[in-house]
C-alpha positions in Angstrom: 3.4 23.4 -15.9 1.1 25.9 -14.3 2.3 27.5 -11.1 -0.7 29.8 -10.8 -3.4 29.3 -8.1 -7.0 29.1 -9.2 -9.4 31.8 -8.3 -11.0 29.6 -5.7 -7.6 28.7 -4.2 -6.7 32.4 -4.0 -10.0 33.3 -2.4 -9.5 30.6 0.2 -5.9 31.8 0.9 -7.1 35.3 1.3 -9.9 34.3 3.6 -7.5 32.4 5.9 -4.9 35.3 5.7 -7.4 38.0 6.7 -8.9 35.8 9.5 -5.5 35.0 10.9 -4.5 38.7 10.9 -7.7 39.9 12.5 -8.6 37.1 15.0 -5.4 35.2 15.7 -2.4 37.5 15.5 -3.6 39.8 18.3 -4.0 36.9 20.7 -1.2 34.5 19.8 1.3 35.7 22.4 -1.3 35.6 25.2 -2.4 32.1 24.3 1.3 31.0 24.2 2.0 32.5 27.6 -1.0 31.1 29.3 -1.1 27.8 27.5 -4.7 28.5 26.9 -6.6 26.4 24.4 -8.2 28.9 21.9 -11.8 27.7 21.9 -13.2 30.9 20.6 -11.1 31.0 17.5 -11.6 27.3 16.9 -15.4 27.9 16.8 -14.9 30.8 14.4 -12.8 28.6 12.1 -15.6 26.0 12.3 -18.1 28.7 11.2 -15.9 29.4 8.2 -15.8 25.7 7.4 -12.1 25.6 7.8 -12.1 22.5 10.0 -13.5 20.4 7.1 -11.8 21.9 4.1 -11.0 18.6 2.3 -14.2 16.7 2.9 -17.2 16.6 0.5 -20.3 18.8 1.1 -22.3 15.7 1.9 -20.2 15.1 5.0 -20.2 18.7 6.2 -17.0 19.7 4.5 -16.0 22.5 2.2 -15.1 20.2 -0.7 -11.8 22.0 -1.3 -8.6 20.4 -2.7 -5.4 19.7 -0.9 -3.7 22.7 -2.4 -6.3 25.0 -0.8 -6.0 23.1 2.5 -2.2 23.5 2.5 -2.7 27.3 1.8 -5.0 27.5 4.8 -2.6 25.8 7.2 0.2 28.0 6.0 -1.7 31.2 6.6 -2.8 30.1 10.1 0.6 29.0 11.1 2.1 32.3 9.7 0.7 34.0 12.9 0.4 31.1 15.3 1.8 27.6 15.0 -0.6 26.2 17.6 -3.6 27.1 15.5 -2.0 25.6 12.4 -1.3 22.4 14.4 -4.8 22.1 15.8 -6.5 22.4 12.4 -3.9 20.1 10.8 -4.2 17.3 13.3 -8.0 17.5 13.5 -8.4 17.4 9.7 -5.5 15.3 8.4 -5.5 12.6 11.1 -8.7 11.9 13.0 -11.2 13.2 10.5 -9.4 12.0 7.4 -8.9 8.5 8.9 -12.7 8.2 9.4 -13.3 9.5 5.9 -10.7 7.2 4.3 -11.4 4.0 6.2 -14.8 4.4 7.7 -18.1 2.9 6.8 -20.9 5.1 5.5 -22.6 4.8 8.9 -19.3 5.9 10.6 -19.0 8.9 8.3 -22.5 10.0 9.0 -22.2 9.6 12.7 -18.6 10.8 13.3 -17.2 12.6 10.3 -20.0 15.1 9.8 -19.8 16.8 13.2 -16.0 16.7 12.9 -16.0 18.4 9.5 -18.5 21.0 10.7 -16.3 21.7 13.7 -19.1 20.8 16.1 -16.7 18.3 17.6 -12.9 18.1 17.8 -10.9 15.0 16.9 -7.7 13.4 18.2 -5.6 10.6 16.8 -3.7 8.1 18.9 -0.8 6.2 17.6 2.2 7.1 19.7 2.9 5.3 23.0 5.6 5.7 25.7 7.5 2.8 24.2 6.3 3.1 20.6 7.3 6.3 18.8 9.0 5.9 15.4 8.6 2.1 15.8 4.9 1.4 15.6 5.6 -2.3 15.8 6.1 -1.7 19.5 2.5 -0.8 20.1 1.4 -2.3 23.4 -2.2 -1.1 23.6 -4.4 -4.0 22.9 -7.9 -4.6 21.7 -9.7 -7.9 22.4 -13.1 -8.8 21.0 -15.5 -9.8 23.8 -18.9 -10.7 22.4 -20.2 -7.6 20.6 -17.7 -5.3 22.2 -14.0 -4.5 21.8 -12.1 -4.0 25.0 -9.1 -1.7 24.8 -6.3 -1.5 27.3 -3.1 0.6 27.2 -1.8 4.1 26.9 -1.0 6.8 24.4 1.3 9.8 24.7 1.9 13.1 22.9 -1.7 13.1 21.6 -2.7 16.5 20.1 -6.2 17.5 21.3 -5.9 14.6 23.7 -7.7 16.2 26.7 -10.2 18.4 24.7 -11.3 16.1 21.9 -14.7 14.6 21.5 -13.8 11.8 19.1 -10.6 9.7 19.1 -9.1 7.3 16.6 -7.0 4.9 18.6 -4.6 2.3 17.2 -4.3 -1.0 19.1 -2.8 -4.4 18.6 -5.3 -7.1 17.7 -2.6 -9.7 16.9 0.8 -9.1 18.6 2.4 -11.9 16.7 2.1 -9.9 13.5 3.6 -6.7 15.0 2.6 -3.7 12.9 0.6 -5.9 10.6 -1.6 -6.8 13.6 -2.7 -3.3 14.4 -6.3 -2.2 14.1 -8.0 1.2 14.4 -10.9 2.1 16.6 -13.3 5.0 17.2 -13.6 6.0 20.8 -15.9 8.7 22.1 -15.1 11.2 24.9 -16.7 10.1 28.1 -16.4 6.3 27.4 -15.8 4.7 30.8 -12.1 3.8 31.3 -10.8 6.5 29.0 -8.9 9.2 30.9 -6.7 12.1 29.6 -3.9 13.9 31.4 -2.7 17.2 29.9 1.0 17.5 29.3 2.1 21.0 30.2 5.5 22.8 30.1 6.1 22.3 26.4 8.8 24.2 24.5 6.4 25.4 21.8 2.9 25.2 20.3 1.8 25.9 23.9 -1.8 26.8 23.0 -2.2 23.4 21.4 -3.4 20.7 23.7 -1.2 17.7 24.2 -2.1 14.8 26.5 -1.4 11.3 27.7 -4.3 8.9 27.3 -5.0 5.9 29.6 -7.4 3.1 28.4 -8.5 0.9 31.2 -10.9 -1.8 30.0 -12.5 0.7 27.6 -15.5 -1.1 26.0 -16.7 0.1 22.7 -19.3 -1.4 20.3 -18.0 -3.9 17.7 -19.0 -1.5 14.9 -16.5 1.1 16.2 -13.7 -0.9 14.5 -12.4 1.5 11.8 -11.4 -0.3 8.6 -10.5 -4.0 8.7 -9.0 -6.0 11.5 -5.2 -5.9 11.4 -5.1 -3.3 8.7 -5.1 -0.3 10.8 -1.4 0.3 10.3 -1.7 0.0 6.5 -4.4 2.7 6.7 -2.2 4.8 9.0 0.5 5.0 6.4 -1.9 6.5 4.0 -3.2 8.9 6.6 0.3 10.0 7.4 1.2 10.6 3.8 -1.5 13.2 3.6 -0.8 14.5 7.1 2.8 15.3 6.3 1.6 17.8 3.7 -0.2 19.8 6.4 2.9 19.7 8.7 5.0 20.9 5.8 2.5 23.7 5.3 2.6 24.5 9.0 6.4 24.7 8.9 6.3 26.8 5.8 3.9 29.3 7.5 6.1 29.5 10.6 9.2 30.1 8.5 7.5 32.7 6.4 6.3 34.5 9.5 9.8 34.6 10.9 11.2 35.7 7.5 8.7 38.6 7.1 9.4 39.8 10.7 13.1 39.7 10.0 12.8 41.6 6.7 10.7 44.3 8.4 13.1 44.6 11.3 16.2 44.7 9.2 14.8 47.7 7.3 13.9 49.6 10.4 16.8 48.8 12.8 19.7 51.1 12.3 23.3 50.5 13.3 26.5 52.4 12.2 24.3 55.1 10.7 22.2 52.9 8.4 19.5 50.2 8.4 21.1 46.8 9.0 19.4 45.6 5.8 22.2 47.5 4.0 24.8 45.1 5.4 25.8 42.2 3.2 25.8 39.8 6.2 22.1 40.5 6.8 21.2 40.5 3.1 22.7 37.0 2.7 20.6 35.7 5.6 17.5 37.1 4.1 18.4 35.7 0.6 19.0 32.2 2.1 15.7 32.3 4.0 13.6 33.5 1.1 15.2 30.9 -1.3 14.8 27.9 1.1 11.2 28.9 1.9 10.3 29.1 -1.8 11.8 25.7 -2.3 9.8 24.4 0.6 6.6 25.9 -0.9 7.2 24.2 -4.2 7.8 20.8 -2.6 4.7 21.3 -0.4 2.3 22.4 -3.2 3.7 19.7 -5.5 2.8 17.0 -2.9 -0.6 18.6 -2.4 -1.3 18.8 -6.1 -0.3 15.1 -6.5 -2.6 14.2 -3.7 -5.4 15.9 -5.6 -4.5 13.9 -8.7 -4.8 10.6 -6.8 -1.1 9.9 -7.1 0.9 8.0 -4.5 2.8 10.6 -2.5 4.8 8.7 0.1 8.1 10.1 -1.2 6.9 13.5 -2.2 5.1 14.2 1.1 8.1 13.0 3.1 10.4 15.3 1.1 8.1 18.2 1.6 7.9 17.7 5.4 11.6 17.0 5.7 12.7 20.0 3.8 10.0 22.5 5.0 10.4 21.6 8.6 14.2 22.0 8.6 14.1 25.1 6.4 11.6 26.6 8.8 13.8 26.0 11.8 16.8 27.5 10.0 14.7 30.6 8.9 13.4 31.1 12.5 16.9 30.8 13.9 18.2 33.3 11.4 15.3 35.7 12.0 16.1 35.6 15.7 19.8 36.3 14.9 18.8 39.3 12.8 16.8 40.7 15.7 19.8 40.2 18.0 19.0 40.6 21.7 15.5 41.8 20.9 14.8 38.5 19.2 15.6 36.7 22.4 12.8 38.6 24.2 9.1 37.8 24.0 8.4 41.4 22.9 9.0 40.1 19.4 7.3 37.0 17.9 10.4 35.4 16.4 11.4 33.5 19.6 7.9 31.9 19.6 8.2 31.0 15.9 11.5 29.2 16.6 10.0 27.3 19.6 6.9 26.4 17.5 8.8 25.3 14.4 10.9 22.6 16.2 7.9 20.3 16.6 7.6 20.1 12.8 10.9 18.1 12.7 9.4 15.7 15.3 5.7 15.2 14.9 4.1 12.8 12.3 7.5 11.2 11.8 10.9 12.7 12.7 13.3 14.1 10.1 15.2 10.8 10.5 12.1 8.8 9.6 11.4 11.0 6.6 14.9 10.3 5.3 14.3 6.6 5.8 11.0 6.8 3.9 12.6 8.7 1.0 15.5 6.3 0.8 13.2 3.3 0.7 11.2 4.8 -2.1 14.4 5.6 -4.0 15.7 2.0 -3.5 12.2 0.6 -4.1 12.2 -1.3 -0.9 
């Protein structure tokens, strides 16, 4: 077993770390406060080819492995969960769905500008009445001549009001429930597609979240992504990979909170000594460091297995489940170590805690991850 990163992986990690420190960290609090979508830094990430890390050079990507991709997400989320989420959702969901299930023509037309960061992607599965239960999908797609006609709505869509290219799941055979769902590519500006930003979020406030309405949206027949009625099957594969990026995002947030707490504990004095000298604080730091290391091993194992072409349903679910919950615990303990100061926006730990919670919800709740893991263990 080799736990060492390759030279290329370390270089990618260092690139993301330095960029995050220089370009993201000084602005993260401001973006969070104003709920401002960070267009400038997204363009800079595109210039560094960090919006297409896992895709081949032929499609505008950087041709890196999933381990490198996870390292990038961790470093970005270490200073700002919103940036980590933007890159993760753009890459793992919309872009990767087109790469995985798309035709060569679809890859050339849609994936290349996504991988290059010339366009942003969004992925639409969740609906007001269909969250964990995708079989409740009510958005429909009906073939009318040479066009598909989509009607319905989506909710909690990351990049929903700023994206250029959408992958939308819709029912093409309601009698088959989730086995009658298909995926479609919809471009921004298509008549009948409207997006309404969803404000007042607890965390990841610089990341755009929107509700989509599809009112007789007509798209060409060739915008079907994958085969008819197999969109949900493809979705399961996409989510397996996507959970690695959310685990990495959670790991970055937890690590950021831990590092802030470690620094603060060594500087803050009470009763005539740094609070890091007290066993109560030492145990908190020890628990945080141990759990985050365990989360890192689970996350990188899933990423490595993905690179080997192995099935990772159980491993990615374990990584996301553990990393997200460990991150929330680490952020909460970091805030406790800061005491009253941690409750104030003068320190970043309160933002880390707010941002971390979404990792236990998005791309499958912790409850769904436990269900997936149990099914794999019971071979159901």
